N, C-alpha and C positions, 0 to 999 in steps of 0.2 A: 627126320628119321621116323619111320612108322614102327610102333611097338604093339604087341599083344601081351596078354598074360601068358604064362607058360602053357596053359591048356586052352587059352582063348575062351575062358569060361565066364568072364565078367565078374569074377570073384574079387574080394578086397585084397587078395594077395598083392603085396607091393612089388613083387618081381615083374620086370618087364622082359619081353622076349623080342629080340631083333633077328628075324629069320636068317639074315645074311651071315650072322656069326657062325652058324652051324656049317656054312659052306666055306668060310675063309679062315677060321681059326687055326686049323691044322697047318695049311701052308704058311701062314704068318708065323706060327710058333717054330716051324722048321728053320726059318730065316732068323728069327730072334735068337735061336740057339747059336747061330753062327756070328751074330753081330753084338749081342750083349755080353757084358763081363760075366765071369763065373759066379761072382758074389757082389754084394752091394745093394744099394737102393735104387729101384726103378720107379720114376714118377710117370704115371700114365695120365695124360691130360685129356679131358673129355671122354671119360670111360663109358658114358651111356648106360646101357642096361646092366653092365658089370659082368656080362657073360665072358667077354674076353679076359677080364682081369682074373676071374676064377680059373679059367682054362690055362692061362699063362703062368699063374702062380703055382698051379699044380704041376705044370710041365717044366718049371724052372725052380726047383726047390732050394737052390743055393742063393737065390735072389729074394730080397724083400720087396714085395709089390705094393706100391701106394697108388690106389685109384683115386680119381677126383672128377668132379663135374660141377658146373655152375647151377645145375637144376636140382632142387631139393627132392623131387620125385625120383630122379635118376639115382641120387645118393641113397635113397631108401631102397631102391631096387638092388643097388650094388651091395648094400649091407645085408639084404635078405638072401641074395645068392651066396654071399660069403658065409653067412650063418649056417646055411644048408651044408656047405662043404667043410667047414671047420678047418681051414688051412692055417697053420701057424705062421706062414710067411706072407699072408695077405692082411694088409692093414685095413682099418676102418676107413671108409671113404671120407674125403675132405671136400668142402666146398671150394672151388677154384675157378675163377673166370680168366681164361687165357688172355683176354684183352687187357687185363689189369695186373701185369707182372709184378709191380711194386707191392701188390697186396697178396701175393701168393703165400699161403701159410707153411711153406717149406723152404728152407734156406739153401739146401744143397741136394744133389742127387748124383749117382754114378752113371745114369743113363736115363733117357726120356723116350716115351712112346706116345704117339698120337694117331689114332685111327679114325678115319672118316669124319674129321672135323673141318678141314680146310675149305671144303666146298659147301658145307652147311653151316656157315658162320660168316660174319662180315670179315673183310680183309684185315681189320684191326685185330682180330683174334689171332691170325697167322703172324702178324707183326709182333704181337705181344708174346706169342709162343717162342719166337726166336730171341726176343729180348730177354725173356725169363730163362730160357735155356742157356744163353750166354752168361748170365749171372750166377748160374748154379751148377754148370758142368765144368769139369777140368779139361785140360788139353787132351784131345784124343777121344773123349767120351762121345757116345753116339746119341743122336736125336733121330728116331725112326718114325717116318710118316707112311701112311697107307691110305690109298683112295684113288679116285679117277682124276686125271689131269689132261690138259690140252698140251700138245707138243707141236712145235713149228713144222717139223719134217715128218710127222706121223699123222696119217689120216684118222680123224676121229671116228670111232665106231658109231653107227646109227643109234645104238642103245644109249651111249654116253651123250650124244647130241640131244636126244629126247630128254634124258635125265637132266641135262644142263638147262634146258628150256623149262622143264617143270619146276626146278628149283628157283629160277628167276621169277616165275609166276607166283610162287609162294612168298618170295622175299627178293626184291631186286638187288639186295646186297650179297646174295648167295650166288653160287655157280662154280663150275669147274674153273680152276685157275690155270694160267699159262705156267708151264714148268719153268720157262725162262724167268718169269717174275719171282717165283719161289727161290730159284737158284740165286738170283740177284740179291734178294732179301737175305738169304743165308750168308752170302759173301760179305755183305755189309754188316752182318751181325757177328762175323768171325768164325764162320763155318765153311766147310768144304764138302760137297757131295762126293761120297766115296763109292756109292753103289745105287744102281737103278735095276730093279727086277720086275719083269712083267708077270702079273698075277692073274688068277682067274677072274672072269667077268670084266675084262678090260680095265683092271685096276693096276696101280704101280706100288711097289714098296721102295721107298727112297731112304737112304741112310746118309745123314750129314754128321760130320765129326767136328768137334771144337778144334779149331786150327791154331789157336794161340792161348797161352796161359793167361789166367786172370790176373 
């Protein structure tokens, strides 16, 4: 993920800016309003710059939003964006590595959201995400994913193909995942995909719900 400062000024401002958030946050929020519970705790895994967390917390005032990231600079950015907005339902960011679910510093949640992580991380992070969600969500609770995927019966967009190749150059463990593989992982973890929505810029929003009580 490429970041700039909010004004791209090179200042010591800890806030990061991911340009894609300005394009996708509104359509994502629209769907989150349909899929998330009206109240409770939402754990966002891999919050990145924190811009999504601030936007969603502001747009979903009935929910408590818990951002997280494994990177200390990302957590500093999340905290700085949060301080600027002063939202009572936005928690301080926590350090959390999706690939290490046994070490997550949160024991339960009413919903989970993960945006643009699956393709910019090793497969172990996605495996850990579903294991962690299975241990923290009750039956029927949603795990919402957003990002680009490969689908067997859908021709991949040239822009996504180029993006996939660029990711693999940066790190061979990264790359667009086959949706079939994500669905299989979800099934093995006790989840059922309840929704697939085509989003701007050839992305998908996927909703998985916990299929069995803990």
